[in-house]
C-alpha positions in Angstrom: 8.6 -49.2 -31.9 10.4 -50.5 -35.2 11.3 -54.1 -35.7 14.8 -55.2 -35.8 16.7 -56.2 -38.1 16.8 -59.8 -39.0 19.3 -62.0 -37.2 20.4 -58.3 -34.9 22.9 -59.7 -32.7 23.7 -58.2 -29.3 26.1 -58.6 -26.8 26.1 -58.7 -22.6 29.1 -59.1 -21.1 30.2 -59.0 -17.3 32.7 -58.9 -14.6 33.4 -62.0 -14.4 34.7 -62.7 -18.2 31.3 -64.4 -18.7 29.5 -62.9 -22.6 26.2 -63.8 -24.2 25.3 -63.4 -28.2 21.7 -63.1 -27.9 20.1 -63.4 -31.7 16.3 -61.5 -32.3 16.5 -64.8 -34.9 14.0 -67.4 -32.9 15.0 -65.6 -29.9 18.4 -67.4 -30.0 21.3 -67.5 -27.4 24.3 -67.5 -30.4 27.2 -67.6 -28.2 28.3 -67.8 -24.2 31.6 -67.6 -23.6 33.2 -68.9 -19.7 36.4 -68.8 -18.4 38.5 -71.8 -17.2 39.9 -72.3 -13.7 43.2 -70.9 -15.2 41.3 -67.6 -16.5 41.5 -68.8 -20.3 38.1 -67.2 -21.8 36.2 -69.9 -24.5 33.2 -70.9 -26.4 30.8 -73.6 -24.1 27.6 -73.1 -26.5 27.8 -74.4 -29.6 26.7 -72.6 -32.7 27.6 -69.7 -35.0 29.1 -67.2 -35.3 27.4 -65.7 -38.5 23.9 -65.2 -37.9 22.7 -65.8 -41.2 24.1 -69.3 -40.5 21.5 -69.8 -37.6 18.9 -69.3 -39.5 20.0 -71.7 -42.6 20.4 -74.1 -40.0 16.8 -73.7 -38.9 16.1 -75.1 -42.5 13.9 -76.9 -44.2 13.1 -79.0 -40.6 13.9 -77.1 -37.5 17.2 -78.7 -37.2 18.6 -79.2 -34.3 17.4 -76.1 -32.6 20.3 -74.4 -32.0 20.3 -72.1 -28.9 16.7 -71.1 -30.5 13.7 -70.3 -27.8 11.0 -73.4 -28.7 7.2 -72.4 -28.6 4.7 -72.1 -28.6 4.6 -75.5 -26.9 8.2 -77.0 -26.7 8.9 -80.8 -26.8 6.4 -83.3 -28.5 3.0 -83.5 -28.6 1.4 -86.7 -29.7 -0.4 -86.9 -33.4 -0.6 -83.4 -33.4 -3.3 -83.2 -31.8 -5.0 -81.9 -28.2 -8.8 -81.4 -27.0 -9.7 -77.6 -25.0 -12.6 -77.5 -23.2 -14.5 -80.1 -25.6 -13.0 -78.5 -28.8 -10.4 -80.9 -31.2 -7.2 -78.7 -31.9 -5.1 -80.3 -35.3 -1.6 -79.1 -35.4 0.8 -78.4 -37.8 2.6 -81.9 -37.5 6.6 -81.8 -37.9 7.6 -85.2 -36.4 6.0 -87.7 -38.6 2.3 -88.0 -37.2 3.5 -85.9 -34.0 4.3 -81.8 -33.5 8.0 -81.0 -32.1 9.0 -77.8 -30.2 5.8 -75.5 -31.6 5.5 -77.3 -35.8 7.4 -76.8 -38.7 7.6 -72.4 -38.4 7.7 -72.1 -34.4 9.2 -69.4 -32.5 12.5 -70.6 -33.4 12.0 -69.1 -37.2 10.4 -65.9 -36.2 12.2 -62.6 -35.8 11.4 -61.1 -32.7 11.7 -57.2 -32.4 13.6 -56.0 -29.9 11.9 -53.8 -26.9 15.0 -52.7 -24.9 18.9 -53.6 -24.5 22.0 -52.1 -22.8 25.1 -53.8 -22.2 23.4 -57.0 -19.6 20.0 -56.8 -20.9 18.3 -57.4 -23.9 13.9 -58.1 -24.2 12.1 -59.3 -27.1 8.9 -59.5 -28.2 6.8 -61.7 -30.5 3.3 -62.2 -31.3 1.8 -65.3 -32.7 -1.9 -65.0 -34.1 -5.0 -67.3 -33.5 -4.2 -70.4 -35.0 -0.6 -70.3 -35.4 0.6 -73.8 -36.1 -2.6 -75.0 -35.3 -2.8 -73.1 -32.0 -5.9 -71.4 -30.7 -5.6 -67.4 -29.3 -3.3 -64.9 -30.1 -0.4 -65.3 -28.2 2.2 -61.8 -27.0 5.1 -63.5 -25.7 8.6 -61.7 -24.9 12.0 -63.3 -23.5 14.4 -61.2 -21.2 17.8 -62.2 -20.7 19.9 -60.9 -18.5 23.6 -61.3 -17.2 24.5 -60.3 -13.9 28.3 -59.1 -13.0 29.2 -62.6 -11.6 28.6 -64.2 -14.7 24.3 -65.4 -13.9 22.1 -65.5 -17.3 18.7 -65.4 -16.8 16.4 -66.1 -19.3 12.6 -65.2 -18.6 9.7 -65.8 -20.4 5.9 -64.2 -20.2 3.1 -64.7 -22.8 -0.6 -63.8 -22.5 -3.5 -65.1 -24.7 -6.7 -63.8 -26.1 -8.3 -67.9 -25.9 -7.3 -71.0 -23.9 -4.2 -72.5 -24.6 -1.4 -74.3 -24.0 2.4 -72.5 -23.8 5.2 -74.4 -22.7 8.6 -72.2 -24.0 11.9 -73.4 -23.4 15.4 -72.2 -24.6 17.4 -74.6 -25.8 21.2 -74.4 -25.7 23.8 -77.2 -26.4 26.6 -76.6 -23.7 30.2 -78.5 -23.9 32.1 -77.1 -20.7 35.4 -77.9 -22.5 36.0 -74.9 -24.6 35.0 -77.2 -27.7 32.8 -79.5 -29.6 34.8 -83.0 -28.3 32.1 -85.2 -26.8 30.3 -84.4 -23.3 31.6 -88.0 -21.8 33.9 -86.4 -19.9 31.2 -83.8 -18.3 29.7 -84.6 -14.9 25.9 -83.7 -14.5 23.7 -84.1 -11.0 20.0 -83.6 -10.8 17.6 -83.2 -8.4 15.0 -85.9 -9.6 14.1 -89.2 -8.1 12.3 -89.2 -11.4 11.7 -89.7 -15.2 9.5 -89.9 -17.8 10.2 -92.5 -19.8 9.9 -92.7 -23.1 8.7 -94.9 -26.5 10.2 -94.7 -30.6 9.0 -92.0 -31.2 10.5 -90.2 -27.9 7.2 -89.3 -26.3 6.2 -90.2 -22.7 5.4 -92.6 -21.3 5.1 -93.2 -17.8 7.1 -91.5 -14.9 9.4 -94.1 -13.2 12.0 -93.7 -10.4 16.0 -93.2 -11.4 17.0 -95.5 -8.9 19.0 -98.8 -10.6 18.8 -96.8 -14.1 21.6 -94.6 -16.1 19.1 -91.9 -15.7 20.4 -91.5 -12.1 22.3 -88.4 -11.0 20.0 -88.3 -8.5 24.6 -88.3 -7.1 27.1 -87.2 -10.1 27.9 -89.3 -12.4 30.0 -89.3 -15.8 27.4 -88.6 -19.0 29.5 -91.2 -20.9 28.1 -93.7 -17.9 24.4 -92.5 -20.1 25.5 -92.3 -23.4 27.2 -95.8 -23.5 24.8 -97.5 -21.6 22.6 -100.6 -23.0 19.7 -99.8 -21.2 16.6 -100.0 -23.5 16.1 -96.1 -22.5 19.7 -95.1 -23.2 19.2 -97.0 -26.6 15.7 -95.6 -27.7 17.6 -92.1 -26.9 20.4 -92.3 -28.2 22.2 -91.4 -24.9 19.6 -89.4 -23.5 16.9 -87.5 -23.8 14.7 -87.2 -21.3 12.2 -85.1 -19.0 13.2 -85.4 -15.2 10.4 -84.5 -12.9 12.2 -82.2 -11.1 12.2 -82.3 -6.7 11.0 -78.9 -5.3 8.5 -76.2 -6.2 9.8 -72.6 -7.3 12.8 -70.9 -8.0 15.6 -73.6 -6.5 18.6 -75.1 -8.7 18.4 -78.4 -9.8 21.5 -79.1 -11.9 24.9 -79.0 -11.6 27.2 -79.8 -14.3 30.9 -79.5 -14.2 34.2 -80.5 -16.8 36.8 -81.8 -14.7 39.5 -80.8 -17.1 38.8 -77.2 -17.3 37.3 -76.4 -14.2 34.4 -74.7 -15.5 30.8 -75.1 -14.2 27.5 -74.3 -14.4 24.8 -74.0 -12.3 21.4 -74.3 -13.7 18.2 -73.0 -11.6 14.6 -73.1 -12.6 11.0 -72.8 -11.5 10.1 -75.1 -14.0 8.5 -78.8 -12.8 10.6 -80.8 -15.6 14.4 -80.8 -17.3 15.2 -82.3 -20.2 18.2 -83.5 -20.7 19.1 -84.2 -24.9 22.5 -85.8 -24.9 22.7 -84.3 -28.9 22.8 -87.9 -30.4 20.9 -86.9 -33.5 23.7 -84.0 -33.8 25.2 -83.7 -36.7 27.9 -81.6 -39.0 29.5 -79.7 -38.5 29.2 -81.3 -35.1 29.0 -85.0 -34.1 26.8 -86.8 -32.2 26.9 -86.1 -28.3 29.3 -83.1 -28.9 27.5 -81.4 -25.9 24.4 -81.3 -23.8 20.9 -80.2 -23.6 19.9 -79.2 -20.0 15.9 -77.6 -21.2 14.2 -76.3 -18.3 10.5 -76.9 -19.0 6.9 -78.2 -18.2 6.3 -82.2 -18.7 6.2 -83.4 -22.7 3.0 -83.8 -23.9 1.2 -82.3 -20.9 -2.0 -81.7 -23.4 -2.9 -84.9 -23.7 -2.1 -86.3 -20.0 -4.7 -85.3 -17.2 -1.8 -86.5 -15.0 1.0 -83.9 -16.1 0.8 -80.7 -14.3 -1.1 -78.3 -16.5 0.1 -76.2 -19.3 -2.9 -74.3 -19.6 -2.6 -70.8 -20.3 -6.2 -68.7 -20.0 -7.1 -65.2 -21.0 -6.5 -63.5 -18.3 -3.3 -65.3 -16.8 0.1 -64.8 -17.1 2.0 -67.6 -18.2 6.1 -66.9 -16.9 9.0 -69.4 -16.5 12.0 -68.9 -16.1 15.6 -70.0 -16.2 18.9 -69.2 -14.5 22.2 -69.9 -15.6 25.5 -69.8 -13.7 28.5 -70.3 -15.0 32.0 -70.8 -12.7 34.9 -72.4 -12.2 36.4 -74.8 -9.3 38.8 -77.3 -8.6 38.8 -80.7 -10.0 36.0 -82.9 -8.6 33.4 -80.3 -7.2 30.8 -82.3 -7.6 32.5 -85.8 -5.9 
């Protein structure tokens, strides 16, 4: 099996007008296009059409992780360390004293090898050696992207390890259903989650809180602008939202619904994961601007390797890590979410 050329793009097509372009650098979503209610097809995912630009954007500090697969452990690990079976593991820090999205040379910077590819499917592989970014165990990871004929993109991650370790993989796409890069304040969002993880100034989780009475209550559809413009402490700390929602239910289920009423475009997100990170892109910079897109990242809860009260991210030899997210793009009359 030969390794794909660096940044090799693969365009996945469907009968619904939805297309998705996936690159081997960072197992990255480069582009997604979807029709609006008038049938006009436009881009709904931020990214660079030039695959080389995606590589440059990742340097020197990880950038915005545009569309990338983040790992070995996505989100943040406090003090870039954890204890596992009595052994303290020091990790490579890349956000002050902490580690974010797997470290300074995470999976987003790897050139994944393409194992299978067709008009609607691509599977990629990455080998992370024992000690990579400080993590124990050699890890073999696959990322599979499948686009159904009716416009649903499925992303499945699997992994196996040679030693006990922690794994939390995520696809870090930036969505704007308007077909441009204007503010996402005019999008409406609903999330099936009665609680969220509050954060501190370092964006690390502190405690689980009810969404009730907060601008993070999306149990009924709300304008995202309500959160962005809020003077609530959690909104200010996160520049308009950078929180994990503790999802209701278990197993594969729909958990989030995003709508742009002006265009009629909709996104329904389903996952088997316990958490959904909402990031309103408050730190996004040129060539875009803050709040030009919204990240909805299905994942485990952050810093779980240091929190016995969180669902575990531990993976042992012989066990299979598997996570899945499904992104269904559609159109609906204005006001789909009520």
